[in-house]
C-alpha positions as CSV (number, residue, x, y, z in Angstrom):
1,M,-52.1,45.4,20.6
2,H,-49.4,43.3,21.6
3,A,-49.7,41.4,18.2
4,V,-49.6,44.9,16.4
5,R,-46.6,46.1,18.3
6,F,-44.5,43.0,17.2
7,I,-45.4,43.4,13.5
8,R,-44.3,46.8,13.8
9,H,-41.0,46.0,15.6
10,A,-40.4,43.3,13.2
11,G,-41.0,45.4,10.3
12,L,-38.3,48.0,11.5
13,A,-35.9,45.2,12.1
14,F,-36.3,43.9,8.4
15,V,-36.0,47.6,7.5
16,L,-32.7,48.3,9.4
17,A,-31.3,44.9,8.3
18,C,-32.0,45.8,4.6
19,S,-30.4,49.4,4.9
20,P,-27.1,50.1,3.2
21,L,-25.2,50.4,6.3
22,A,-26.5,46.8,7.5
23,L,-25.6,45.3,4.3
24,A,-22.2,46.9,4.3
25,Q,-21.7,45.3,7.7
26,A,-22.6,42.0,6.8
27,K,-20.2,41.9,3.9
28,K,-17.5,42.9,6.3
29,A,-18.4,40.2,8.9
30,P,-15.7,37.5,8.7
31,A,-16.8,34.1,7.4
32,V,-16.8,31.4,10.0
33,S,-14.6,28.7,8.9
34,S,-14.9,25.1,10.0
35,P,-12.0,23.4,11.9
36,A,-9.5,21.7,9.9
37,Y,-10.1,17.8,9.9
38,E,-7.7,16.0,12.3
39,P,-7.9,12.1,12.3
40,Q,-8.0,10.2,15.5
41,S,-6.0,7.1,16.1
42,G,-8.5,4.2,16.3
43,Q,-11.2,5.7,14.4
44,E,-13.6,3.5,12.2
45,G,-12.9,3.1,8.5
46,K,-14.9,1.2,6.0
47,D,-12.7,-1.8,6.4
48,V,-10.4,-1.3,9.2
49,V,-9.6,1.4,11.8
50,W,-7.1,3.8,11.6
51,V,-3.8,3.6,13.3
52,P,-1.0,5.8,11.6
53,T,2.2,3.9,11.0
54,P,5.0,5.2,12.7
55,Q,7.6,7.1,10.6
56,I,10.4,5.1,11.3
57,L,8.7,1.9,10.1
58,V,7.6,3.6,6.9
59,D,11.1,4.0,6.1
60,K,11.9,1.0,6.9
61,M,9.1,-0.6,4.8
62,L,10.3,1.5,1.9
63,D,13.9,0.4,2.4
64,M,13.0,-3.3,2.5
65,A,11.2,-2.7,-1.0
66,K,14.4,-1.1,-2.4
67,V,12.3,1.9,-3.7
68,T,13.7,3.8,-6.5
69,P,12.6,6.5,-8.7
70,A,11.8,4.2,-11.2
71,D,9.0,2.5,-9.4
72,F,5.2,3.3,-8.9
73,V,4.2,2.9,-5.2
74,M,0.6,2.5,-4.2
75,D,-0.3,2.6,-0.7
76,L,-3.6,0.7,0.2
77,G,-5.7,2.5,2.8
78,S,-3.3,5.6,2.7
79,G,-4.7,7.4,5.8
80,D,-3.1,10.7,6.4
81,G,-0.8,10.2,3.3
82,R,2.5,9.6,5.1
83,T,3.7,6.6,3.2
84,V,3.1,8.2,-0.3
85,I,4.3,11.6,0.7
86,T,7.6,9.7,2.1
87,A,8.1,7.9,-1.0
88,A,7.4,11.0,-3.1
89,K,10.3,12.5,-1.2
90,R,12.5,10.0,-2.4
91,G,11.8,10.9,-6.1
92,V,9.2,8.1,-6.3
93,R,5.7,8.4,-8.2
94,A,3.2,7.2,-5.5
95,L,-0.7,7.1,-5.2
96,G,-2.5,6.6,-1.9
97,V,-5.9,4.7,-2.0
98,E,-8.3,5.8,0.5
99,Y,-12.1,5.4,1.3
100,N,-12.3,8.1,3.7
101,P,-12.7,11.5,1.6
102,D,-11.8,13.7,4.8
103,M,-8.6,11.8,4.8
104,V,-8.0,11.9,1.0
105,E,-8.3,15.8,1.3
106,L,-6.0,15.8,4.4
107,S,-3.5,14.0,2.5
108,K,-3.6,16.2,-0.6
109,R,-3.1,19.1,1.9
110,N,0.0,17.4,3.5
111,A,1.6,16.7,0.2
112,E,1.1,20.3,-1.0
113,K,2.7,21.4,2.6
114,E,5.6,18.9,2.0
115,G,6.1,20.1,-1.8
116,V,5.6,16.8,-3.4
117,A,2.3,17.2,-4.7
118,G,3.6,16.7,-8.2
119,K,4.6,13.0,-7.2
120,A,2.2,12.2,-4.5
121,S,-1.6,11.8,-5.2
122,F,-4.4,10.6,-3.8
123,I,-8.0,9.1,-4.9
124,K,-11.1,8.1,-2.9
125,A,-11.7,4.4,-3.9
126,D,-12.5,1.2,-2.7
127,L,-9.5,-1.3,-2.1
128,F,-11.5,-4.2,-3.8
129,E,-12.3,-2.3,-6.9
130,T,-8.9,-0.6,-7.6
131,D,-6.9,-1.7,-10.2
132,F,-3.2,-2.5,-8.8
133,S,-1.6,-3.8,-12.0
134,K,0.5,-0.6,-12.8
135,A,2.2,-0.6,-9.3
136,T,5.9,-2.0,-8.8
137,V,5.6,-1.7,-5.0
138,I,2.5,-2.0,-2.7
139,T,2.4,-0.8,1.0
140,M,-0.6,-1.5,3.3
141,F,-1.4,-1.7,7.1
142,L,-4.5,-3.6,6.7
143,L,-6.1,-6.5,8.7
144,P,-5.4,-10.2,8.5
145,Q,-8.5,-11.1,6.6
146,I,-8.2,-8.0,4.4
147,N,-4.7,-9.2,3.3
148,L,-6.2,-12.6,2.6
149,Q,-9.0,-11.1,0.6
150,L,-6.7,-9.3,-1.6
151,R,-4.0,-12.0,-2.0
152,P,-5.4,-13.6,-5.2
153,K,-5.2,-10.2,-6.8
154,I,-1.7,-9.7,-5.6
155,L,-0.5,-12.8,-6.8
156,A,-1.7,-12.2,-10.2
157,L,0.4,-8.9,-10.4
158,K,3.7,-8.9,-12.4
159,P,6.4,-11.4,-10.9
160,G,8.8,-9.1,-9.1
161,T,6.1,-6.7,-7.4
162,R,7.1,-6.0,-4.0
163,I,4.4,-6.1,-1.3
164,V,5.2,-4.5,2.2
165,S,2.7,-5.0,5.1
166,N,2.9,-3.2,8.6
167,S,2.7,-5.9,11.1
168,F,0.0,-8.3,9.5
169,T,0.5,-11.3,7.5
170,M,-0.8,-13.1,4.2
171,D,-1.6,-16.4,6.2
172,D,0.3,-19.2,4.7
173,W,2.0,-17.1,2.2
174,E,5.2,-16.7,4.1
175,A,6.9,-13.5,4.0
176,D,10.2,-13.4,1.9
177,E,11.7,-11.0,4.8
178,I,10.8,-9.7,8.1
179,A,12.2,-6.9,10.0
180,T,11.1,-6.0,13.6
181,L,11.9,-2.6,15.1
182,T,12.2,-2.0,18.8
183,S,12.5,1.0,21.1
184,D,16.4,0.9,20.4
185,N,15.7,1.6,16.9
186,G,13.5,4.5,17.9
187,C,10.1,2.7,17.3
188,T,7.8,3.2,20.4
189,T,4.6,1.8,19.4
190,S,3.4,-1.9,19.1
191,W,3.6,-1.5,15.2
192,C,7.0,-2.1,14.5
193,K,7.3,-5.1,12.1
194,A,7.6,-5.0,8.4
195,L,7.0,-8.1,6.2
196,L,8.1,-8.3,2.6
197,W,6.8,-10.4,0.0
198,I,7.9,-10.6,-3.8
199,V,5.2,-11.7,-6.3
200,P,6.6,-15.0,-7.6
201,A,6.4,-16.1,-11.3
202,R,4.5,-19.0,-12.0
203,A,7.3,-21.8,-12.4
204,E,5.1,-25.1,-11.8
205,G,5.0,-27.7,-14.5
206,T,7.5,-30.0,-16.5
207,H,10.1,-28.3,-18.5
208,K,12.4,-29.7,-21.2
209,L,15.9,-28.4,-20.4
210,P,19.4,-28.9,-22.1
211,Q,20.4,-30.3,-18.6
212,G,17.5,-32.6,-18.4
213,E,13.8,-32.7,-17.5
214,L,12.8,-30.7,-14.6
215,T,9.2,-31.3,-12.9
216,L,8.5,-28.3,-10.6
217,K,5.7,-28.2,-7.9
218,Q,5.2,-24.8,-6.5
219,N,3.6,-23.4,-3.1
220,F,3.8,-19.3,-3.5
221,Q,7.5,-18.9,-3.7
222,M,8.6,-22.6,-2.5
223,L,9.6,-25.2,-4.9
224,S,10.0,-28.8,-4.7
225,G,10.0,-31.5,-7.4
226,T,12.6,-33.5,-9.7
227,L,15.4,-33.1,-11.9
228,T,16.2,-35.9,-14.3
229,T,19.5,-35.7,-16.0
230,A,22.1,-38.0,-17.3
231,G,19.6,-41.0,-16.6
232,K,19.4,-40.2,-13.1
233,T,16.6,-38.5,-10.8
234,F,17.4,-36.2,-8.2
235,A,14.9,-34.5,-5.6
236,I,15.1,-30.7,-5.7
237,E,16.3,-28.9,-2.4
238,G,16.1,-25.3,-1.3
239,G,14.0,-24.5,-4.3
240,K,12.8,-21.0,-4.5
241,V,11.4,-18.5,-6.8
242,R,11.8,-14.6,-6.1
243,G,10.2,-12.5,-8.8
244,E,11.3,-14.0,-11.9
245,D,14.4,-15.7,-10.6
246,L,14.7,-19.2,-9.2
247,T,17.4,-21.4,-7.5
248,F,17.5,-25.0,-6.3
249,K,19.9,-27.8,-5.4
250,A,19.8,-31.2,-7.1
251,G,22.5,-34.1,-7.1
252,G,24.8,-32.0,-5.1
253,K,24.6,-29.2,-7.7
254,E,23.4,-25.8,-7.3
255,Y,21.1,-24.3,-10.1
256,R,19.8,-20.7,-11.1
257,G,17.1,-19.8,-13.7
258,R,14.8,-17.4,-14.9
259,M,11.3,-17.4,-15.8
260,N,10.5,-15.9,-19.1
261,G,6.7,-15.8,-19.3
262,K,6.1,-19.6,-19.1
263,S,9.5,-20.8,-20.4
264,L,12.4,-21.7,-18.4
265,E,16.0,-20.7,-18.8
266,L,18.3,-22.8,-16.4
267,R,22.1,-22.1,-15.9
Protein backbone atom coordinates (compact mmCIF):
# COMPACT_ATOMS: atom_id res chain seq x y z
CA MET A 1 0.00 0.00 0.00
CA HIS A 2 2.76 2.42 0.85
CA ALA A 3 4.41 1.70 -2.47
CA VAL A 4 1.17 2.29 -4.40
CA ARG A 5 0.48 5.55 -2.55
CA PHE A 6 4.04 6.73 -3.37
CA ILE A 7 3.60 5.98 -7.07
CA ARG A 8 0.28 7.84 -7.18
CA HIS A 9 1.73 10.85 -5.40
CA ALA A 10 4.73 10.82 -7.70
CA GLY A 11 2.44 10.65 -10.73
CA LEU A 12 0.37 13.55 -9.43
CA ALA A 13 3.52 15.57 -8.90
CA PHE A 14 4.62 14.80 -12.43
CA VAL A 15 1.24 15.89 -13.86
CA LEU A 16 1.28 19.12 -11.87
CA ALA A 17 4.83 19.86 -12.92
CA CYS A 18 3.88 19.43 -16.55
CA SER A 19 0.71 21.54 -16.39
CA PRO A 20 0.69 24.82 -18.39
CA LEU A 21 0.62 26.86 -15.18
CA ALA A 22 3.68 25.10 -13.78
CA LEU A 23 5.55 25.46 -17.05
CA ALA A 24 4.72 29.17 -17.24
CA GLN A 25 5.93 29.69 -13.68
CA ALA A 26 9.12 27.81 -14.46
CA LYS A 27 9.76 30.11 -17.42
CA LYS A 28 9.30 33.18 -15.23
CA ALA A 29 11.70 31.93 -12.57
CA PRO A 30 14.91 33.99 -12.69
CA ALA A 31 18.09 32.19 -13.75
CA VAL A 32 20.60 31.68 -10.99
CA SER A 33 23.78 33.54 -12.01
CA SER A 34 27.21 32.45 -10.85
CA PRO A 35 29.15 35.02 -8.81
CA ALA A 36 31.60 37.22 -10.75
CA TYR A 37 35.18 35.95 -10.73
CA GLU A 38 37.34 37.80 -8.23
CA PRO A 39 41.06 36.92 -8.16
CA GLN A 40 42.81 36.78 -4.81
CA SER A 41 46.30 38.18 -4.30
CA GLY A 42 48.69 35.27 -3.82
CA GLN A 43 46.61 32.74 -5.74
CA GLU A 44 48.50 30.01 -7.55
CA GLY A 45 49.14 30.27 -11.28
CA LYS A 46 50.89 28.09 -13.84
CA ASP A 47 54.39 29.53 -13.29
CA VAL A 48 53.94 32.15 -10.56
CA VAL A 49 51.46 33.25 -7.93
CA TRP A 50 49.40 36.30 -8.84
CA VAL A 51 50.06 39.52 -6.96
CA PRO A 52 48.73 42.75 -8.51
CA THR A 53 51.22 45.46 -9.48
CA PRO A 54 50.39 48.74 -7.68
CA GLN A 55 48.86 51.21 -10.14
CA ILE A 56 51.49 53.82 -9.32
CA LEU A 57 54.21 51.37 -10.36
CA VAL A 58 52.34 50.45 -13.54
CA ASP A 59 52.44 54.13 -14.47
CA LYS A 60 56.13 54.35 -13.60
CA MET A 61 57.01 51.28 -15.68
CA LEU A 62 55.29 52.70 -18.75
CA ASP A 63 56.95 56.08 -18.16
CA MET A 64 60.40 54.47 -17.94
CA ALA A 65 59.78 52.67 -21.23
CA LYS A 66 58.77 56.02 -22.78
CA VAL A 67 55.66 54.40 -24.22
CA THR A 68 53.94 56.27 -27.05
CA PRO A 69 50.96 55.50 -29.32
CA ALA A 70 53.48 54.24 -31.89
CA ASP A 71 54.38 51.31 -29.60
CA PHE A 72 52.96 47.83 -29.25
CA VAL A 73 53.05 46.74 -25.61
CA MET A 74 52.92 43.11 -24.49
CA ASP A 75 52.34 42.31 -20.82
CA LEU A 76 53.52 38.83 -19.84
CA GLY A 77 51.31 37.29 -17.17
CA SER A 78 48.76 40.08 -17.49
CA GLY A 79 46.57 39.08 -14.53
CA ASP A 80 43.58 41.40 -14.17
CA GLY A 81 44.72 43.43 -17.17
CA ARG A 82 45.65 46.67 -15.40
CA THR A 83 48.95 47.24 -17.23
CA VAL A 84 47.43 46.61 -20.65
CA ILE A 85 44.45 48.82 -19.83
CA THR A 86 46.70 51.62 -18.55
CA ALA A 87 48.73 51.48 -21.77
CA ALA A 88 45.54 51.51 -23.83
CA LYS A 89 44.36 54.64 -21.99
CA ARG A 90 47.54 56.30 -23.29
CA GLY A 91 46.45 55.49 -26.82
CA VAL A 92 48.76 52.49 -27.11
CA ARG A 93 47.86 49.16 -28.68
CA ALA A 94 48.54 46.54 -26.00
CA LEU A 95 48.19 42.77 -25.58
CA GLY A 96 48.03 40.79 -22.35
CA VAL A 97 49.29 37.20 -22.28
CA GLU A 98 47.72 35.19 -19.47
CA TYR A 99 47.39 31.45 -18.85
CA ASN A 100 44.37 31.60 -16.50
CA PRO A 101 41.20 31.76 -18.66
CA ASP A 102 39.19 33.35 -15.84
CA MET A 103 41.75 36.16 -15.65
CA VAL A 104 41.56 36.62 -19.42
CA GLU A 105 37.79 37.04 -19.32
CA LEU A 106 38.02 39.34 -16.30
CA SER A 107 40.57 41.49 -18.17
CA LYS A 108 38.31 41.74 -21.20
CA ARG A 109 35.42 42.87 -18.99
CA ASN A 110 37.67 45.42 -17.27
CA ALA A 111 38.80 46.79 -20.63
CA GLU A 112 35.17 47.12 -21.72
CA LYS A 113 34.30 48.99 -18.52
CA GLU A 114 37.23 51.37 -19.05
CA GLY A 115 36.26 51.98 -22.68
CA VAL A 116 39.53 50.72 -24.17
CA ALA A 117 38.53 47.36 -25.63
CA GLY A 118 39.58 48.64 -29.06
CA LYS A 119 43.20 49.08 -27.93
CA ALA A 120 43.49 46.45 -25.16
CA SER A 121 43.31 42.76 -26.02
CA PHE A 122 44.03 39.58 -24.09
CA ILE A 123 44.85 35.99 -25.00
CA LYS A 124 45.11 32.77 -23.05
CA ALA A 125 48.58 31.47 -23.84
CA ASP A 126 51.76 29.98 -22.40
CA LEU A 127 54.54 32.57 -22.11
CA PHE A 128 57.12 30.11 -23.36
CA GLU A 129 55.13 29.43 -26.53
CA THR A 130 54.23 33.05 -27.33
CA ASP A 131 55.76 35.13 -30.12
CA PHE A 132 57.08 38.46 -28.74
CA SER A 133 58.70 39.63 -31.98
CA LYS A 134 56.15 42.35 -32.78
CA ALA A 135 56.40 43.98 -29.34
CA THR A 136 58.31 47.23 -28.93
CA VAL A 137 57.74 47.21 -25.17
CA ILE A 138 57.41 44.20 -22.86
CA THR A 139 56.21 44.50 -19.27
CA MET A 140 56.23 41.73 -16.70
CA PHE A 141 56.01 40.76 -13.04
CA LEU A 142 57.51 37.30 -13.04
CA LEU A 143 59.95 35.43 -10.83
CA PRO A 144 63.72 35.73 -11.49
CA GLN A 145 63.98 32.16 -12.75
CA ILE A 146 61.18 32.80 -15.26
CA ASN A 147 62.89 36.00 -16.40
CA LEU A 148 66.08 34.02 -16.89
CA GLN A 149 64.29 31.36 -18.93
CA LEU A 150 62.79 34.05 -21.15
CA ARG A 151 66.03 36.02 -21.44
CA PRO A 152 67.44 34.35 -24.61
CA LYS A 153 64.15 34.98 -26.39
CA ILE A 154 64.14 38.60 -25.21
CA LEU A 155 67.76 39.22 -26.26
CA ALA A 156 66.87 37.97 -29.75
CA LEU A 157 64.27 40.74 -30.16
CA LYS A 158 64.85 43.80 -32.31
CA PRO A 159 67.49 46.11 -30.80
CA GLY A 160 65.82 48.96 -28.94
CA THR A 161 62.94 46.88 -27.60
CA ARG A 162 62.26 48.02 -24.04
CA ILE A 163 61.72 45.52 -21.23
CA VAL A 164 60.33 46.62 -17.87
CA SER A 165 60.05 44.31 -14.86
CA ASN A 166 58.32 44.81 -11.55
CA SER A 167 60.96 44.07 -8.86
CA PHE A 168 62.72 41.05 -10.37
CA THR A 169 66.03 40.99 -12.22
CA MET A 170 67.54 39.29 -15.29
CA ASP A 171 70.36 37.73 -13.29
CA ASP A 172 73.73 39.05 -14.59
CA TRP A 173 72.12 41.18 -17.31
CA GLU A 174 72.22 44.47 -15.43
CA ALA A 175 69.31 46.85 -15.83
CA ASP A 176 69.87 50.05 -17.80
CA GLU A 177 67.72 51.95 -15.32
CA ILE A 178 66.18 51.24 -11.91
CA ALA A 179 63.52 53.28 -10.11
CA THR A 180 62.33 52.56 -6.58
CA LEU A 181 59.15 54.15 -5.29
CA THR A 182 58.44 54.61 -1.60
CA SER A 183 55.52 55.52 0.59
CA ASP A 184 56.49 59.14 -0.08
CA ASN A 185 55.61 58.47 -3.73
CA GLY A 186 52.38 56.76 -2.72
CA CYS A 187 53.57 53.17 -3.07
CA THR A 188 52.49 51.22 0.00
CA THR A 189 53.41 47.62 -0.89
CA SER A 190 56.66 45.67 -1.13
CA TRP A 191 56.48 45.67 -4.93
CA CYS A 192 57.65 49.20 -5.72
CA LYS A 193 60.75 48.75 -7.89
CA ALA A 194 60.84 49.02 -11.68
CA LEU A 195 63.78 47.79 -13.77
CA LEU A 196 64.32 48.75 -17.41
CA TRP A 197 66.43 46.97 -20.03
CA ILE A 198 66.90 48.01 -23.64
CA VAL A 199 67.68 45.11 -25.96
CA PRO A 200 71.21 45.80 -27.30
CA ALA A 201 72.36 45.37 -30.87
CA ARG A 202 75.11 42.80 -31.44
CA ALA A 203 78.23 44.91 -31.86
CA GLU A 204 80.91 42.38 -30.98
CA GLY A 205 83.61 41.77 -33.55
CA THR A 206 86.22 43.66 -35.54
CA HIS A 207 85.07 46.68 -37.51
CA LYS A 208 87.18 48.36 -40.23
CA LEU A 209 86.34 52.06 -40.03
CA PRO A 210 87.65 55.37 -41.41
CA GLN A 211 88.82 56.10 -37.83
CA GLY A 212 90.81 52.86 -37.67
CA GLU A 213 90.23 49.28 -36.56
CA LEU A 214 87.78 48.80 -33.72
CA THR A 215 87.68 45.44 -31.94
CA LEU A 216 84.76 45.00 -29.56
CA LYS A 217 83.88 42.42 -26.93
CA GLN A 218 80.33 42.52 -25.65
CA ASN A 219 78.66 41.46 -22.41
CA PHE A 220 74.99 42.33 -22.89
CA GLN A 221 75.03 46.15 -23.23
CA MET A 222 78.59 46.57 -21.93
CA LEU A 223 81.46 46.93 -24.42
CA SER A 224 85.22 46.52 -24.05
CA GLY A 225 88.05 46.17 -26.57
CA THR A 226 90.55 48.32 -28.46
CA LEU A 227 90.70 51.00 -31.11
CA THR A 228 93.77 51.13 -33.34
CA THR A 229 94.15 54.49 -35.05
CA ALA A 230 97.10 56.47 -36.46
CA GLY A 231 99.43 53.62 -35.56
CA LYS A 232 98.42 53.56 -31.89
CA THR A 233 96.15 51.19 -29.98
CA PHE A 234 93.92 52.44 -27.21
CA ALA A 235 91.80 50.51 -24.74
CA ILE A 236 88.09 51.26 -24.81
CA GLU A 237 86.60 52.83 -21.69
CA GLY A 238 82.96 53.15 -20.69
CA GLY A 239 81.72 51.28 -23.74
CA LYS A 240 77.98 50.75 -23.90
CA VAL A 241 75.36 49.89 -26.50
CA ARG A 242 71.81 51.12 -25.99
CA GLY A 243 69.55 49.67 -28.62
CA GLU A 244 71.42 50.35 -31.88
CA ASP A 245 73.43 53.30 -30.49
CA LEU A 246 76.84 52.85 -28.91
CA THR A 247 79.29 55.11 -27.10
CA PHE A 248 82.83 54.66 -25.79
CA LYS A 249 86.04 56.55 -25.04
CA ALA A 250 89.47 55.74 -26.42
CA GLY A 251 92.68 57.76 -26.30
CA GLY A 252 90.96 60.59 -24.45
CA LYS A 253 88.34 61.01 -27.16
CA GLU A 254 84.65 60.15 -27.02
CA TYR A 255 83.10 58.22 -29.90
CA ARG A 256 79.49 57.64 -30.85
CA GLY A 257 78.21 55.17 -33.37
CA ARG A 258 75.22 53.22 -34.59
CA MET A 259 74.80 49.62 -35.62
CA ASN A 260 73.07 49.13 -38.95
CA GLY A 261 72.54 45.39 -38.98
CA LYS A 262 76.08 44.01 -38.73
CA SER A 263 77.70 47.23 -39.93
CA LEU A 264 78.94 49.95 -37.57
CA GLU A 265 78.91 53.62 -38.47
CA LEU A 266 81.20 55.60 -36.16
CA ARG A 267 81.33 59.33 -35.75
